[in-house]
C-alpha positions, 0 to 999 in steps of 0.5 A: 306493079301493073296490078297497082297501076290499075288500082289506081286507075280505078280510083282515079289516080291517073298520075299514080297509075302513069308512074306506076305504068311507066316504071312497069314498061321500063322494067319490062319492055319486051312484054305487050301488056305494059303496053296495052295497060298504058294505052289504056291509061291513057285513053282514059285521061283522053290521049287518044294519040299516045293511046293508040301509040302504046296499043301498035307497040303492044301489039308489034311486040304480039301481033295476036292482041286482039283487044289492042287491035280493038282498041286501036279501032275504037280509038281510031274511029273516035278521031275521025 
């Protein structure tokens, strides 16, 4: 499911990607990867605030997620 969401992201079919990633979150809410992926999609869509929220959720589940740490830092710098 996550892989298919990324395929839609690459094709810039963000609404389709969002729908799939949302299903993925509903099915695997304890997986840090699903929130990381949603964060990436939301960042691409320009929704920085919600992207940060998803990366933070990923980080809560897996505090070792360096990608989430880096993306939160990057997104917060862009908000300034």
